[in-house]
C-alpha positions in Angstrom: 28.0 4.5 1.0 24.7 2.7 1.6 23.5 5.2 4.3 24.5 8.1 2.0 22.4 6.7 -0.8 19.5 6.1 1.5 19.8 9.7 2.8 20.0 11.1 -0.8 17.0 9.0 -1.8 14.9 10.2 1.2 15.8 13.8 0.5 14.9 13.5 -3.2 11.7 11.7 -2.4 10.7 14.5 0.1 11.6 17.2 -2.4 9.6 15.5 -5.2 6.6 15.1 -2.9 6.8 18.8 -1.8 7.1 19.9 -5.4 4.1 17.9 -6.4 2.1 19.2 -3.5 3.0 22.8 -4.4 2.1 22.4 -8.0 -1.3 21.0 -7.4 -4.3 23.2 -7.1 -6.2 23.2 -3.7 -9.1 20.9 -4.8 -6.7 18.3 -6.0 -4.6 18.5 -2.8 -7.7 17.7 -0.8 -8.7 14.8 -3.1 -5.3 13.1 -2.8 -4.8 13.5 0.9 -3.0 10.4 2.1 -1.8 9.7 5.6 1.7 8.2 5.5 1.0 6.0 8.5 -1.9 4.4 6.6 0.3 3.5 3.7 2.9 1.8 5.9 3.2 -1.8 4.6 0.1 -1.1 2.5 -1.0 -4.1 0.5 1.0 -6.5 2.7 -1.1 -6.9 5.8 -3.5 -9.3 4.2 -0.7 -11.7 3.2 0.2 -12.2 6.8 -3.3 -13.5 7.7 -4.3 -15.4 4.6 -2.9 -18.8 5.8 -4.8 -18.4 9.1 -8.0 -17.6 7.3 -7.5 -20.7 5.0 -7.0 -22.9 8.1 -10.1 -21.4 9.7 -12.3 -22.0 6.7 -10.8 -25.4 5.9 -13.5 -28.1 5.6 -11.2 -30.6 7.2 -10.9 -28.4 10.3 -14.6 -27.9 10.5 -15.3 -31.6 10.1 -12.8 -32.4 12.8 -14.7 -30.0 15.2 -18.0 -31.6 14.2 -16.7 -35.1 14.9 -14.8 -34.3 18.2 -17.3 -31.8 19.6 -21.0 -31.2 19.7 -23.0 -30.0 16.7 -23.6 -26.8 18.7 -19.9 -26.2 19.0 -19.4 -26.8 15.3 -22.1 -24.3 14.4 -20.7 -21.8 16.8 -17.1 -22.2 15.4 -18.4 -22.0 11.8 -20.3 -18.8 12.7 -17.2 -17.2 14.4 -14.9 -18.2 11.6 -17.2 -16.7 9.1 -17.3 -13.5 11.1 -13.5 -13.5 11.2 -13.3 -14.2 7.4 -15.7 -11.3 6.8 -13.5 -9.0 8.9 -10.4 -10.2 6.9 -12.3 -9.5 3.7 -13.0 -5.9 4.9 -9.4 -5.3 5.7 -8.4 -6.7 2.3 -10.7 -4.1 0.7 -9.1 -1.4 2.9 -5.6 -2.5 1.8 -6.8 -2.3 -1.8 -8.2 1.2 -1.4 -5.0 2.4 0.3 -3.0 1.0 -2.6 -5.3 2.8 -5.1 -4.7 6.1 -3.2 -1.0 5.4 -3.2 -1.2 4.6 -7.0 -2.8 8.0 -7.6 0.1 9.7 -5.7 2.7 7.8 -7.6 0.9 8.5 -10.9 1.0 12.2 -10.1 4.8 12.0 -9.7 5.3 10.2 -12.9 5.3 12.2 -16.1 4.5 9.2 -18.3 1.1 8.4 -16.8 -1.7 8.8 -19.3 -5.2 7.8 -20.0 -4.4 4.2 -20.5 -3.0 3.8 -17.0 -6.0 5.6 -15.5 -8.4 3.3 -17.3 -6.4 0.3 -16.2 -6.7 1.5 -12.6 -10.5 2.0 -13.0 -10.8 -1.5 -14.6 -8.9 -3.1 -11.8 -11.0 -1.2 -9.2 -14.2 -2.4 -10.8 -12.9 -6.0 -11.2 -11.8 -6.1 -7.5 -15.1 -4.7 -6.2 -17.1 -7.2 -8.2 -15.1 -10.1 -7.0 -15.1 -8.8 -3.4 -18.9 -8.6 -3.4 -19.1 -12.2 -4.8 -16.8 -13.5 -2.1 -18.7 -11.6 0.6 -22.0 -13.0 -0.6 -20.5 -16.5 -0.6 -19.3 -16.1 3.0 -22.8 -15.0 4.1 -24.4 -17.9 2.3 -21.9 -20.3 3.8 -20.2 -21.4 0.6 -16.5 -22.4 0.6 -14.8 -19.4 -1.0 -11.1 -20.2 -0.4 -10.0 -20.0 -4.0 -11.8 -16.8 -4.6 -10.4 -15.3 -1.4 -6.9 -16.3 -2.4 -7.5 -14.7 -5.8 -8.5 -11.4 -4.2 -5.4 -11.5 -2.1 -3.3 -12.1 -5.2 -4.9 -9.0 -6.9 -3.9 -6.8 -3.9 -0.4 -8.3 -3.8 0.1 -7.7 -7.5 -1.1 -4.1 -7.2 1.4 -3.6 -4.3 4.2 -5.0 -6.3 3.4 -2.8 -9.3 3.3 0.3 -7.1 6.6 -0.6 -5.5 8.2 -1.1 -8.9 6.9 2.3 -10.1 8.1 4.0 -6.9 11.5 2.4 -7.4 11.7 3.7 -11.0 10.7 7.2 -9.9 13.3 7.1 -7.1 16.0 5.9 -9.5 15.2 8.7 -12.0 15.3 11.3 -9.2 18.6 10.0 -8.0 20.0 10.0 -11.5 18.8 13.6 -12.0 20.3 14.6 -8.7 23.6 13.1 -9.7 23.6 14.7 -13.1 22.8 18.1 -11.6 25.4 17.8 -8.9 28.2 16.6 -11.3 27.7 19.5 -13.7 30.7 21.9 -13.7 29.3 24.5 -15.9 30.7 23.1 -19.2 28.4 20.1 -19.4 28.0 16.9 -17.5 31.0 15.4 -15.8 30.8 11.7 -16.7 33.7 10.5 -14.5 
């Protein structure tokens, strides 16, 4: 039963994707090109590494290094940790951009998407970019930006959750439509 539902869901999803692709004009197809491998676990990678970044940027951890090691070692560790945090910040931005591309694809599959949702996506993109630049500048200057970094991570996680919810709703509607279409016997819908 469970594998049958999964198979049906996959078939419906593939058919919906193909239908959307066929109905788009060539310019839009190029603009929405998304590699499935790049979307795998999109929006979740950053959550795996955030606790490690928090630990690396922890003032207590850096103070311990300064007390137990030489000042030179503490400076080197601070520099390396800042480099790692900047790398994490870049990957966080990549996750966000992958999610925005996925959101466009999901929106193209949903008949209820309107101007309001597009404006919300634009607002969220601007908000994220501004906060991202502020955190990046703070890291370069050497400020402690853990709360802001956590806030950015939450924005990406929330976007991932919203996209997953939208995809689930689209999948449920497609499965219901497939059931209704297959249960029809020519006289109407067979409810039983």
